[in-house]
Structures are given as structure tokens and as C-alpha cells.
C-alpha positions as CSV (number, residue, x, y, z in Angstrom):
1,X,0.0,-0.1,0.0
2,X,1.5,3.2,-1.0
3,X,0.4,6.4,1.4
4,X,0.3,9.9,0.2
5,X,0.8,13.2,1.6
6,X,-2.6,13.4,2.9
7,X,-1.9,10.1,4.5
8,X,0.7,11.8,6.4
9,X,-1.0,14.8,7.5
10,X,-3.9,12.9,9.1
11,X,-1.6,10.5,10.6
12,X,0.5,13.7,11.7
13,X,-3.0,15.3,12.9
14,X,-3.5,12.1,15.2
15,X,0.2,11.9,16.6
16,X,1.1,15.4,17.0
17,X,4.3,14.1,19.2
18,X,5.6,12.4,16.1
19,X,7.8,13.3,13.5
20,X,7.2,11.6,10.3
21,X,8.5,11.7,6.8
22,X,7.0,10.5,3.2
23,X,9.7,8.5,1.5
24,X,8.4,6.4,-1.6
25,X,4.9,5.9,-0.1
26,X,6.3,5.1,3.1
27,X,5.8,6.8,6.4
28,X,9.0,7.0,8.5
29,X,8.4,7.7,11.9
30,X,11.6,9.9,12.8
31,X,12.6,9.1,16.7
32,X,14.0,11.7,18.7
33,X,17.3,13.3,18.6
34,X,20.1,12.5,21.1
35,X,20.7,15.6,22.9
36,X,24.3,16.5,21.4
37,X,23.1,16.1,18.0
38,X,20.1,18.7,18.3
39,X,22.0,21.1,20.0
40,X,24.5,21.0,17.0
41,X,21.5,21.3,14.7
42,X,20.3,24.4,17.1
43,X,23.6,26.0,17.3
44,X,24.1,25.8,13.4
45,X,20.2,27.1,12.9
46,X,21.2,30.1,15.1
47,X,24.4,31.1,13.4
48,X,22.7,30.9,10.4
49,X,19.9,33.2,11.5
50,X,22.0,35.5,13.1
51,X,23.5,36.0,9.5
52,X,20.5,35.7,7.6
53,X,17.8,37.9,9.3
54,X,19.3,41.3,9.2
55,X,20.3,40.9,5.8
56,X,16.7,39.3,4.7
57,X,18.3,36.5,2.7
58,X,15.8,34.1,3.2
59,X,13.9,31.5,5.8
60,X,16.0,29.1,7.9
61,X,14.0,26.2,9.3
62,X,15.0,23.5,12.1
63,X,14.0,19.8,11.6
64,X,10.5,20.1,11.7
65,X,9.9,21.7,8.4
66,X,8.2,19.7,6.0
67,X,9.3,19.9,2.1
68,X,7.3,18.2,-0.5
69,X,10.2,17.6,-3.1
70,X,9.5,17.4,-6.7
71,X,9.1,14.0,-8.5
72,X,12.1,12.6,-10.0
73,X,9.9,11.3,-12.7
74,X,10.4,12.4,-16.1
75,X,7.0,12.5,-17.6
76,X,5.2,16.1,-18.2
77,X,2.8,15.9,-15.7
78,X,5.7,15.1,-13.0
79,X,3.5,12.1,-11.4
80,X,0.8,12.1,-8.9
81,X,1.6,14.9,-6.3
82,X,0.1,13.6,-3.9
83,X,2.5,10.4,-4.3
84,X,5.7,12.9,-3.7
85,X,8.2,12.6,-0.8
86,X,7.5,14.7,2.2
87,X,11.2,15.3,3.7
88,X,12.2,17.3,7.1
89,X,15.8,18.2,6.5
90,X,17.3,18.9,10.6
91,X,18.4,22.7,9.1
92,X,17.1,24.1,6.0
93,X,17.6,27.5,4.2
94,X,15.4,28.7,1.3
95,X,16.6,32.1,-0.3
96,X,14.1,35.1,0.1
97,X,13.2,35.3,-3.9
98,X,12.3,31.7,-3.5
99,X,10.0,31.9,-0.5
100,X,8.6,35.8,-0.3
101,X,6.2,34.8,2.2
102,X,5.6,32.2,4.9
103,X,3.2,29.4,4.6
104,X,1.1,27.7,7.0
105,X,1.7,24.0,5.3
106,X,4.4,21.9,3.9
107,X,6.1,24.1,1.1
108,X,6.4,22.6,-2.3
109,X,10.1,23.4,-3.1
110,X,13.7,22.2,-2.5
111,X,15.4,24.2,0.1
112,X,18.8,25.8,-1.2
113,X,20.5,24.3,1.6
114,X,19.7,21.0,3.8
115,X,21.6,19.7,6.4
116,X,21.3,16.3,8.4
117,X,23.4,16.2,11.9
118,X,23.9,12.6,12.5
119,X,22.3,11.3,15.4
120,X,23.6,8.3,17.8
121,X,21.6,5.9,16.2
122,X,21.8,6.8,12.4
123,X,23.4,5.3,9.9
124,X,25.8,7.5,7.5
125,X,24.7,5.7,4.1
126,X,21.0,6.8,4.3
127,X,21.7,10.1,5.5
128,X,24.2,10.8,2.5
129,X,21.8,9.6,0.1
130,X,19.0,11.9,1.4
131,X,21.3,14.6,0.8
132,X,22.4,13.6,-2.6
133,X,18.2,13.5,-3.4
134,X,17.9,17.0,-2.4
135,X,21.2,17.8,-4.3
136,X,19.6,15.9,-7.6
137,X,16.2,17.8,-7.2
138,X,17.6,21.3,-6.9
139,X,19.4,22.2,-3.7
140,X,22.7,23.8,-4.0
141,X,24.4,22.5,-0.9
142,X,24.0,19.7,1.2
143,X,25.8,19.2,4.6
144,X,26.3,16.5,6.8
145,X,27.4,17.1,10.4
146,X,28.8,13.8,12.3
147,X,29.6,14.4,15.9
148,X,31.2,10.9,16.5
149,X,34.1,12.0,14.0
150,X,33.5,15.8,14.4
151,X,33.6,16.3,10.7
152,X,31.4,18.3,8.4
153,X,31.0,17.1,5.1
154,X,29.6,19.8,2.1
155,X,28.2,18.2,-0.8
156,X,27.6,20.3,-4.3
157,X,26.4,19.0,-7.5
158,X,28.9,17.4,-9.6
159,X,31.5,18.2,-7.1
160,X,33.4,16.0,-4.8
161,X,32.3,16.8,-1.4
162,X,34.6,18.9,0.9
163,X,35.6,17.6,4.5
164,X,36.1,20.0,7.0
165,X,37.3,20.0,10.7
166,X,38.3,21.8,13.9
167,X,39.5,25.2,12.9
168,X,38.6,24.6,9.0
169,X,36.1,27.5,7.9
170,X,32.9,26.7,6.7
171,X,31.7,29.0,3.8
172,X,28.7,29.2,1.3
173,X,29.3,32.1,-0.9
174,X,26.8,30.9,-3.5
175,X,23.8,31.6,-0.8
176,X,25.4,33.3,2.2
177,X,28.1,35.8,0.7
178,X,30.5,36.8,3.7
179,X,29.2,34.2,6.3
180,X,32.1,32.0,7.6
181,X,31.9,29.5,10.9
182,X,34.8,27.9,12.2
183,X,34.0,24.0,12.5
184,X,35.0,23.9,16.0
185,X,32.1,26.7,16.7
186,X,29.3,23.6,16.3
187,X,30.3,21.5,18.7
188,X,28.7,22.2,22.1
189,X,31.3,24.1,24.9
190,X,32.1,22.1,27.9
191,X,31.2,24.2,31.1
192,X,33.4,24.2,34.3
């Protein structure tokens, strides 16, 4: 049985505490993130918003914002819109000119930047595949943050991924000109 976005919306309304995605007609229930992974995602979200908001560059969202992705099918109709995938990256950025007004619904677009933060229970391959799907559908940049190895891998279409660590600088000039972040700033501080 292949489920639809309407099915997902109904299940979500019946189970508002669950985070869910629709992948190839299957509903995937997302477990809660471990504390460290969520803190890293929140830190990145904060660093991005500090740069994006005063410059009115676009919209930054967290792991609960759902994106209805276009179909990969090549026919002219683009396939049944109800059977499309609905995915939620851990952190997303959409340029202002692509989403002038926020919506009280899932948005039907691919974010310009999508980020996955590896949780303790995540496997790398599905996260990498999710990033590659977003790039294939039109995302400009995808990032995978791996707290276990203290690495950030930056993906762009048709370019080898770039792996950053420690004092390396993360920049995204094609989306956020002038913004930079030292990788070690992502890792939660230790308090004395």
C-alpha cells in the first residue's frame, strides 16, 4: 500500500508528537534526536539566523519543517502530486526570492541548503542518500554533520564533497556571501 501526503497529514494530526517523513509511499517515523545532535543543529540554526535575518536573505528552519519534493519522474505531469516525498532536513535555508511569504503548510520546493546532523542511532549511508536526493532535485548545498568524528562534509552537485574539521572555515558563498563559521564552533561547549 502506497501512502500519500494526505495520509501523512492525517497521521500527523492524530499523532502530533511524532515527526514523520513520507518516502516512496512509506511513512517513516523519526525518533527523537539525541541531545548533542539536536544542540548542534540548534547552534547551526542560530548561527545562520544571526546572518540571514538582518540581511533578509531568506528563511532558516529546523527539523520539523516539511518539504514536498518534486517527483524524480520524467513524464510531463511530474507524477501524482499526492505520491511525492515529504522530507524534513535537520536545518534548511530557502532564499528570500524563492519563498517571499511563509506558509502555514508544507512547502512545495527544495531548500537551497539542507543539513543533516548524524544522531547516535543514525547510519551514514541513508543520510548521504538523503543529501544526494536533495541535490539531485535542485538544492545548491547539502551538509552532513558527524558529531562522532567531529567532521562536516559539504556536498555540491557535480563536485567532490569537502570534509572540514577543527579550525577549518565553513563558507557557503553561493547562498550566504560573507558568512563563515569555524567548524569547532558547532560543537557544544563544556562548562566548568
